[in-house]
VOGUNU-17456 format. One record per residue (C-alpha): residue number from 1; residue in one letter; x, y, z. Coordinates in Angstrom, 3 decimals, always signed. Layout:
! residues N
+-----+--------+----------+----------+----------+
| num | residu |     east |    north |       up |
+-----+--------+----------+----------+----------+
| NUM |      a |        X |        Y |        Z |
...
+-----+--------+----------+----------+----------+
***
This chain:
! residues 298
+-----+--------+----------+----------+----------+
| num | residu |     east |    north |       up |
+-----+--------+----------+----------+----------+
|   1 |      m |   +0.000 |   +0.000 |   +0.000 |
|   2 |      t |   +1.076 |   +3.580 |   -0.658 |
|   3 |      a |   +1.964 |   +5.600 |   +2.433 |
|   4 |      t |   -0.311 |   +8.638 |   +2.740 |
|   5 |      l |   +1.561 |   +9.961 |   +5.779 |
|   6 |      t |   +5.284 |   +9.510 |   +6.330 |
|   7 |      c |   +7.223 |  +10.808 |   +9.338 |
|   8 |      s |  +10.983 |  +10.258 |   +9.101 |
|   9 |      g |  +13.238 |  +10.936 |  +12.099 |
|  10 |      v |  +11.012 |  +13.769 |  +13.338 |
|  11 |      v |  +12.569 |  +15.925 |  +16.068 |
|  12 |      k |  +11.031 |  +18.792 |  +17.998 |
|  13 |      i |  +12.971 |  +20.591 |  +20.722 |
|  14 |      r |  +11.273 |  +22.836 |  +23.246 |
|  15 |      s |  +13.118 |  +24.580 |  +26.082 |
|  16 |      g |  +16.097 |  +22.320 |  +25.488 |
|  17 |      a |  +14.058 |  +19.111 |  +25.783 |
|  18 |      r |  +13.270 |  +16.755 |  +22.913 |
|  19 |      v |   +9.491 |  +16.715 |  +22.811 |
|  20 |      l |   +9.729 |  +14.491 |  +19.723 |
|  21 |      d |  +12.849 |  +12.379 |  +19.519 |
|  22 |      g |  +13.447 |  +10.762 |  +16.121 |
|  23 |      i |   +9.860 |   +9.693 |  +15.373 |
|  24 |      s |   +9.486 |   +7.544 |  +12.249 |
|  25 |      l |   +5.919 |   +6.545 |  +11.505 |
|  26 |      s |   +3.836 |   +5.920 |   +8.408 |
|  27 |      v |   +0.127 |   +5.473 |   +7.735 |
|  28 |      a |   -0.883 |   +3.793 |   +4.490 |
|  29 |      e |   -3.994 |   +4.282 |   +2.389 |
|  30 |      g |   -6.971 |   +2.766 |   +4.170 |
|  31 |      a |   -5.034 |   +2.030 |   +7.369 |
|  32 |      r |   -6.387 |   +2.831 |  +10.842 |
|  33 |      v |   -3.549 |   +3.541 |  +13.280 |
|  34 |      a |   -4.024 |   +4.289 |  +16.971 |
|  35 |      l |   -1.538 |   +6.763 |  +18.475 |
|  36 |      l |   -1.271 |   +6.163 |  +22.211 |
|  37 |      g |   +0.726 |   +7.735 |  +25.013 |
|  38 |      h |   +0.427 |   +9.469 |  +28.365 |
|  39 |      n |   -0.266 |  +13.193 |  +28.521 |
|  40 |      g |   +3.013 |  +14.860 |  +27.574 |
|  41 |      a |   +4.246 |  +11.896 |  +25.531 |
|  42 |      g |   +4.238 |  +13.963 |  +22.338 |
|  43 |      k |   +0.963 |  +13.003 |  +20.616 |
|  44 |      s |   -0.409 |  +16.547 |  +20.277 |
|  45 |      t |   +2.958 |  +17.924 |  +19.191 |
|  46 |      l |   +3.219 |  +15.285 |  +16.469 |
|  47 |      i |   -0.284 |  +16.074 |  +15.222 |
|  48 |      k |   +0.513 |  +19.803 |  +15.159 |
|  49 |      a |   +3.658 |  +19.042 |  +13.179 |
|  50 |      i |   +1.666 |  +16.976 |  +10.663 |
|  51 |      l |   -0.772 |  +19.876 |  +10.302 |
|  52 |      g |   +2.118 |  +22.285 |   +9.707 |
|  53 |      l |   +1.357 |  +24.262 |  +12.867 |
|  54 |      t |   +4.738 |  +23.729 |  +14.495 |
|  55 |      r |   +8.213 |  +23.881 |  +12.965 |
|  56 |      l |  +10.416 |  +20.786 |  +13.128 |
|  57 |      d |  +13.980 |  +20.813 |  +14.444 |
|  58 |      g |  +14.898 |  +17.700 |  +12.501 |
|  59 |      g |  +13.501 |  +15.027 |  +10.215 |
|  60 |      e |  +10.751 |  +15.280 |   +7.621 |
|  61 |      i |   +7.011 |  +14.808 |   +7.288 |
|  62 |      a |   +5.239 |  +14.168 |   +3.986 |
|  63 |      i |   +1.494 |  +13.987 |   +3.306 |
|  64 |      c |   +0.873 |  +12.426 |   -0.097 |
|  65 |      g |   +4.408 |  +13.564 |   -0.930 |
|  66 |      h |   +3.825 |  +17.182 |   +0.164 |
|  67 |      a |   +5.274 |  +19.131 |   +3.091 |
|  68 |      p |   +2.947 |  +19.976 |   +5.989 |
|  69 |      g |   +1.275 |  +23.367 |   +5.687 |
|  70 |      t |   +1.501 |  +23.533 |   +1.902 |
|  71 |      g |   -1.677 |  +23.884 |   -0.158 |
|  72 |      p |   -1.748 |  +20.273 |   -1.414 |
|  73 |      a |   -1.069 |  +18.912 |   +2.089 |
|  74 |      r |   -3.824 |  +21.023 |   +3.648 |
|  75 |      a |   -6.251 |  +19.895 |   +0.960 |
|  76 |      a |   -5.478 |  +16.259 |   +1.730 |
|  77 |      v |   -5.922 |  +16.451 |   +5.506 |
|  78 |      a |   -9.007 |  +16.622 |   +7.719 |
|  79 |      y |   -8.591 |  +17.239 |  +11.448 |
|  80 |      l |  -10.930 |  +16.678 |  +14.385 |
|  81 |      p |   -9.597 |  +18.207 |  +17.641 |
|  82 |      e |  -10.569 |  +16.895 |  +21.052 |
|  83 |      a |  -12.563 |  +20.033 |  +21.842 |
|  84 |      v |  -14.201 |  +21.417 |  +18.713 |
|  85 |      a |  -15.254 |  +25.077 |  +18.738 |
|  86 |      f |  -17.770 |  +26.632 |  +16.349 |
|  87 |      q |  -19.492 |  +30.002 |  +16.329 |
|  88 |      g |  -22.440 |  +29.527 |  +18.678 |
|  89 |      a |  -24.728 |  +31.996 |  +16.881 |
|  90 |      l |  -24.691 |  +29.885 |  +13.695 |
|  91 |      t |  -26.715 |  +26.757 |  +13.100 |
|  92 |      g |  -25.128 |  +23.402 |  +12.381 |
|  93 |      r |  -26.269 |  +23.589 |   +8.777 |
|  94 |      e |  -24.838 |  +27.104 |   +8.326 |
|  95 |      v |  -21.462 |  +26.071 |   +9.721 |
|  96 |      l |  -21.203 |  +22.979 |   +7.536 |
|  97 |      r |  -22.271 |  +24.921 |   +4.417 |
|  98 |      m |  -19.648 |  +27.575 |   +5.166 |
|  99 |      l |  -16.938 |  +24.961 |   +5.656 |
| 100 |      a |  -18.038 |  +23.146 |   +2.488 |
| 101 |      a |  -17.797 |  +26.386 |   +0.511 |
| 102 |      l |  -14.353 |  +27.141 |   +1.931 |
| 103 |      s |  -13.152 |  +23.682 |   +0.965 |
| 104 |      g |  -14.665 |  +23.915 |   -2.518 |
| 105 |      e |  -17.209 |  +21.171 |   -1.899 |
| 106 |      g |  -20.324 |  +23.310 |   -2.337 |
| 107 |      r |  -23.650 |  +22.679 |   -0.623 |
| 108 |      a |  -24.854 |  +19.486 |   -2.240 |
| 109 |      e |  -23.763 |  +16.944 |   +0.385 |
| 110 |      t |  -24.161 |  +18.905 |   +3.625 |
| 111 |      g |  -27.670 |  +17.633 |   +4.346 |
| 112 |      a |  -26.601 |  +14.022 |   +3.838 |
| 113 |      l |  -23.543 |  +14.512 |   +6.062 |
| 114 |      l |  -25.623 |  +15.992 |   +8.883 |
| 115 |      e |  -27.942 |  +13.005 |   +8.671 |
| 116 |      r |  -25.011 |  +10.625 |   +8.611 |
| 117 |      v |  -23.644 |  +11.969 |  +11.911 |
| 118 |      g |  -27.078 |  +12.075 |  +13.532 |
| 119 |      l |  -27.652 |  +15.832 |  +13.431 |
| 120 |      s |  -30.406 |  +16.128 |  +10.829 |
| 121 |      k |  -33.033 |  +17.034 |  +13.464 |
| 122 |      a |  -30.740 |  +19.616 |  +15.067 |
| 123 |      a |  -29.350 |  +21.001 |  +11.802 |
| 124 |      d |  -31.179 |  +24.328 |  +12.116 |
| 125 |      r |  -30.589 |  +24.843 |  +15.823 |
| 126 |      r |  -27.938 |  +27.316 |  +16.963 |
| 127 |      i |  -24.697 |  +25.659 |  +18.003 |
| 128 |      a |  -24.855 |  +27.463 |  +21.361 |
| 129 |      t |  -27.654 |  +25.016 |  +22.236 |
| 130 |      y |  -25.618 |  +21.938 |  +21.236 |
| 131 |      s |  -24.198 |  +19.521 |  +23.797 |
| 132 |      k |  -20.489 |  +18.631 |  +23.670 |
| 133 |      g |  -21.341 |  +15.381 |  +21.928 |
| 134 |      m |  -23.382 |  +17.206 |  +19.280 |
| 135 |      r |  -20.516 |  +19.619 |  +18.610 |
| 136 |      q |  -18.225 |  +16.602 |  +18.262 |
| 137 |      r |  -20.625 |  +15.102 |  +15.720 |
| 138 |      l |  -20.582 |  +18.354 |  +13.745 |
| 139 |      g |  -16.793 |  +18.260 |  +13.781 |
| 140 |      l |  -16.947 |  +14.728 |  +12.398 |
| 141 |      a |  -19.222 |  +15.928 |   +9.599 |
| 142 |      q |  -16.539 |  +18.495 |   +8.761 |
| 143 |      v |  -13.955 |  +15.686 |   +8.572 |
| 144 |      l |  -16.151 |  +13.828 |   +6.091 |
| 145 |      l |  -16.313 |  +16.738 |   +3.636 |
| 146 |      g |  -14.715 |  +15.725 |   +0.366 |
| 147 |      r |  -13.338 |  +12.342 |   +1.525 |
| 148 |      p |   -9.903 |  +13.419 |   +2.834 |
| 149 |      q |   -6.820 |  +11.372 |   +2.085 |
| 150 |      l |   -5.644 |  +11.654 |   +5.704 |
| 151 |      a |   -7.895 |  +12.023 |   +8.763 |
| 152 |      l |   -6.302 |  +13.111 |  +12.058 |
| 153 |      l |   -8.654 |  +12.424 |  +14.958 |
| 154 |      d |   -7.673 |  +13.638 |  +18.447 |
| 155 |      e |   -9.792 |  +11.874 |  +21.098 |
| 156 |      p |  -12.691 |  +11.592 |  +18.633 |
| 157 |      t |  -15.122 |   +9.954 |  +21.078 |
| 158 |      s |  -14.809 |  +12.708 |  +23.679 |
| 159 |      g |  -18.307 |  +13.609 |  +24.884 |
| 160 |      l |  -20.054 |  +10.855 |  +22.922 |
| 161 |      d |  -22.456 |   +8.314 |  +24.411 |
| 162 |      p |  -21.903 |   +4.570 |  +23.720 |
| 163 |      v |  -24.250 |   +4.480 |  +20.705 |
| 164 |      s |  -22.607 |   +7.564 |  +19.203 |
| 165 |      r |  -19.177 |   +6.019 |  +19.740 |
| 166 |      h |  -20.253 |   +2.937 |  +17.833 |
| 167 |      d |  -21.578 |   +5.129 |  +15.013 |
| 168 |      l |  -18.335 |   +7.114 |  +14.917 |
| 169 |      y |  -16.167 |   +4.028 |  +14.508 |
| 170 |      r |  -18.521 |   +2.761 |  +11.818 |
| 171 |      i |  -17.886 |   +6.006 |   +9.933 |
| 172 |      i |  -14.137 |   +5.652 |  +10.515 |
| 173 |      d |  -14.309 |   +2.113 |   +9.104 |
| 174 |      d |  -16.101 |   +3.472 |   +6.045 |
| 175 |      l |  -13.489 |   +6.201 |   +5.556 |
| 176 |      a |  -10.702 |   +3.616 |   +5.710 |
| 177 |      a |  -12.564 |   +1.270 |   +3.354 |
| 178 |      h |  -12.582 |   +4.067 |   +0.767 |
| 179 |      g |   -8.829 |   +4.656 |   +1.086 |
| 180 |      t |   -8.527 |   +7.368 |   +3.745 |
| 181 |      a |   -5.536 |   +6.929 |   +6.053 |
| 182 |      v |   -6.730 |   +7.421 |   +9.649 |
| 183 |      l |   -4.559 |   +8.361 |  +12.640 |
| 184 |      i |   -6.451 |   +8.292 |  +15.950 |
| 185 |      a |   -4.909 |   +9.777 |  +19.101 |
| 186 |      s |   -6.798 |   +8.311 |  +22.030 |
| 187 |      h |   -6.794 |   +7.226 |  +25.660 |
| 188 |      a |   -9.789 |   +4.926 |  +25.122 |
| 189 |      l |   -7.802 |   +1.700 |  +24.897 |
| 190 |      t |  -10.733 |   -0.708 |  +24.788 |
| 191 |      e |  -12.216 |   +1.184 |  +21.828 |
| 192 |      v |   -9.142 |   +1.363 |  +19.621 |
| 193 |      e |   -8.074 |   -2.206 |  +20.447 |
| 194 |      a |  -10.860 |   -3.645 |  +18.317 |
| 195 |      r |  -11.193 |   -0.880 |  +15.726 |
| 196 |      t |   -7.662 |   -0.165 |  +14.483 |
| 197 |      d |   -5.138 |   -2.084 |  +12.389 |
| 198 |      r |   -1.967 |   -0.961 |  +14.126 |
| 199 |      i |   -0.892 |   +0.465 |  +17.472 |
| 200 |      a |   +1.794 |   +3.155 |  +17.846 |
| 201 |      i |   +2.860 |   +4.107 |  +21.382 |
| 202 |      l |   +4.806 |   +7.233 |  +22.315 |
| 203 |      r |   +6.764 |   +7.558 |  +25.529 |
| 204 |      d |   +8.723 |  +10.691 |  +26.467 |
| 205 |      g |   +8.785 |  +11.797 |  +22.837 |
| 206 |      r |  +10.029 |   +8.460 |  +21.486 |
| 207 |      l |   +8.156 |   +5.841 |  +19.496 |
| 208 |      v |   +8.470 |   +2.718 |  +21.651 |
| 209 |      a |   +6.007 |   +0.463 |  +19.806 |
| 210 |      d |   +4.519 |   +0.345 |  +16.310 |
| 211 |      d |   +2.899 |   -2.850 |  +15.052 |
| 212 |      t |   -0.231 |   -4.959 |  +15.080 |
| 213 |      l |   -1.601 |   -6.051 |  +18.442 |
| 214 |      p |   -0.581 |   -9.736 |  +18.029 |
| 215 |      a |   +2.946 |   -8.749 |  +16.948 |
| 216 |      l |   +3.337 |   -6.396 |  +19.914 |
| 217 |      a |   +2.124 |   -9.137 |  +22.248 |
| 218 |      r |   +4.690 |  -11.578 |  +20.859 |
| 219 |      a |   +7.493 |   -9.022 |  +21.145 |
| 220 |      a |   +6.535 |   -8.101 |  +24.708 |
| 221 |      g |   +6.490 |  -11.738 |  +25.790 |
| 222 |      l |   +3.596 |  -11.122 |  +28.158 |
| 223 |      p |   +1.965 |  -14.256 |  +29.557 |
| 224 |      i |   -1.489 |  -15.512 |  +28.800 |
| 225 |      v |   -3.785 |  -16.046 |  +31.781 |
| 226 |      m |   -5.663 |  -19.324 |  +32.165 |
| 227 |      r |   -8.502 |  -19.326 |  +34.689 |
| 228 |      v |   -9.361 |  -22.906 |  +35.634 |
| 229 |      r |  -12.504 |  -23.820 |  +37.561 |
| 230 |      a |  -12.302 |  -27.058 |  +39.513 |
| 231 |      d |  -15.293 |  -29.295 |  +40.197 |
| 232 |      a |  -14.634 |  -29.086 |  +43.932 |
| 233 |      r |  -12.583 |  -26.988 |  +46.374 |
| 234 |      e |  -10.229 |  -29.856 |  +47.214 |
| 235 |      n |   -9.496 |  -30.401 |  +43.526 |
| 236 |      a |   -8.635 |  -26.707 |  +43.117 |
| 237 |      d |   -5.702 |  -27.266 |  +45.482 |
| 238 |      r |   -4.724 |  -30.340 |  +43.476 |
| 239 |      i |   -4.820 |  -28.401 |  +40.178 |
| 240 |      a |   -2.806 |  -25.523 |  +41.644 |
| 241 |      a |   -0.137 |  -27.930 |  +42.921 |
| 242 |      a |   +0.032 |  -29.836 |  +39.626 |
| 243 |      t |   +0.281 |  -26.781 |  +37.393 |
| 244 |      g |   +2.123 |  -24.240 |  +39.533 |
| 245 |      g |   -0.963 |  -22.053 |  +39.454 |
| 246 |      a |   -2.432 |  -20.009 |  +42.265 |
| 247 |      r |   -5.791 |  -20.394 |  +44.003 |
| 248 |      v |   -7.688 |  -17.134 |  +43.594 |
| 249 |      n |  -11.009 |  -17.961 |  +45.262 |
| 250 |      g |  -13.251 |  -20.929 |  +45.914 |
| 251 |      t |  -12.715 |  -23.410 |  +43.120 |
| 252 |      s |  -10.729 |  -21.132 |  +40.777 |
| 253 |      v |   -7.052 |  -21.443 |  +39.882 |
| 254 |      e |   -5.096 |  -18.880 |  +37.864 |
| 255 |      i |   -2.219 |  -20.056 |  +35.692 |
| 256 |      r |   +0.130 |  -17.697 |  +33.846 |
| 257 |      c |   +2.320 |  -19.053 |  +31.071 |
| 258 |      p |   +4.065 |  -17.889 |  +27.881 |
| 259 |      a |   +1.804 |  -17.941 |  +24.833 |
| 260 |      e |   +3.959 |  -20.610 |  +23.179 |
| 261 |      d |   +3.371 |  -22.933 |  +26.168 |
| 262 |      k |   -0.429 |  -22.713 |  +25.990 |
| 263 |      m |   -0.988 |  -26.067 |  +24.282 |
| 264 |      q |   +1.356 |  -27.841 |  +26.676 |
| 265 |      a |   -0.536 |  -26.354 |  +29.632 |
| 266 |      l |   -3.879 |  -27.415 |  +28.128 |
| 267 |      h |   -2.563 |  -30.942 |  +27.560 |
| 268 |      h |   -1.458 |  -31.060 |  +31.211 |
| 269 |      l |   -4.885 |  -29.887 |  +32.369 |
| 270 |      s |   -6.680 |  -32.450 |  +30.196 |
| 271 |      g |   -4.761 |  -35.146 |  +32.052 |
| 272 |      l |   -6.427 |  -34.089 |  +35.301 |
| 273 |      g |   -9.745 |  -35.450 |  +34.046 |
| 274 |      p |  -13.107 |  -34.405 |  +35.536 |
| 275 |      a |  -11.390 |  -32.365 |  +38.256 |
| 276 |      v |  -11.236 |  -29.574 |  +35.623 |
| 277 |      a |  -14.763 |  -28.220 |  +35.136 |
| 278 |      d |  -13.990 |  -25.249 |  +32.878 |
| 279 |      i |  -11.122 |  -23.194 |  +31.408 |
| 280 |      d |  -11.040 |  -19.553 |  +30.312 |
| 281 |      i |   -8.004 |  -18.263 |  +28.381 |
| 282 |      t |   -7.211 |  -14.550 |  +28.261 |
| 283 |      p |   -4.351 |  -13.329 |  +26.031 |
| 284 |      p |   -2.632 |  -10.023 |  +26.869 |
| 285 |      g |   -4.840 |   -7.117 |  +25.796 |
| 286 |      l |   -4.027 |   -3.589 |  +24.734 |
| 287 |      e |   -4.149 |   -2.313 |  +28.309 |
| 288 |      d |   -1.464 |   -4.831 |  +29.309 |
| 289 |      l |   +0.659 |   -3.959 |  +26.283 |
| 290 |      y |   +0.234 |   -0.230 |  +26.825 |
| 291 |      c |   +1.408 |   -0.561 |  +30.425 |
| 292 |      h |   +4.370 |   -2.656 |  +29.261 |
| 293 |      y |   +5.560 |   -0.342 |  +26.489 |
| 294 |      s |   +4.767 |   +2.944 |  +28.230 |
| 295 |      g |   +6.571 |   +1.853 |  +31.386 |
| 296 |      d |   +3.407 |   +2.192 |  +33.476 |
| 297 |      h |   +3.312 |   -1.054 |  +35.420 |
| 298 |      i |   +0.202 |   -2.014 |  +37.328 |
+-----+--------+----------+----------+----------+
***
């Protein structure tokens, strides 16, 4: 796939400190990449650099082959900030028509976009009466204008209820399916775990992880967790002794083992016969991986 966004050795120095320290990251056509990191890790600075709002001290950024801030780059990028701000005296329809005109898209699709983001009934209300979630939906409608080649979404589900969050990710999926490269900066780990193709993690201005979730799990070497339920309390002690697991409560035993040893552990458990009533297997999730790569151990 062709890379829509390419960051090569990006460096940003502020007050003598490297806010971005040699960041190399790419987002291909149709890819959905989650950008994770603690507050202060460099996510917002990187987004500002991609938008051409902050000057780099080293490295390069290219959007469809163009430098950030140039006309072609601006035309290719759509941006949704965490806290969108629109003129409160205007209606949602008026704002979207104005933005469509400024972007050269005209009026034709504004009604359909407002309906798509769930604002058709509030289209002619003044934005001052909108909730935070409604303003976020209007910002998403702005992102959809003209099918951008790169969408930068900063905490896109901020202020949205669960149904609206589901709708938003459905729209993101549709954008990606039509070739838009999507970079999502988020703290909502459970959301992006299931709805992105790749995870990039920043820590103290450095890119410490950038791969698919399974690949990151393999590289981290985090154990899988097997929760075994015994048929009786006395057999729980027997299972714990036989497997090196730990009793956690009642008839439950928790076993931690490397992913590559899973089948061996299951074979061992099968040899214990009816003493094993049930087994649940939980691989390391994004929260575990985030804590591992960001250095935040729980």
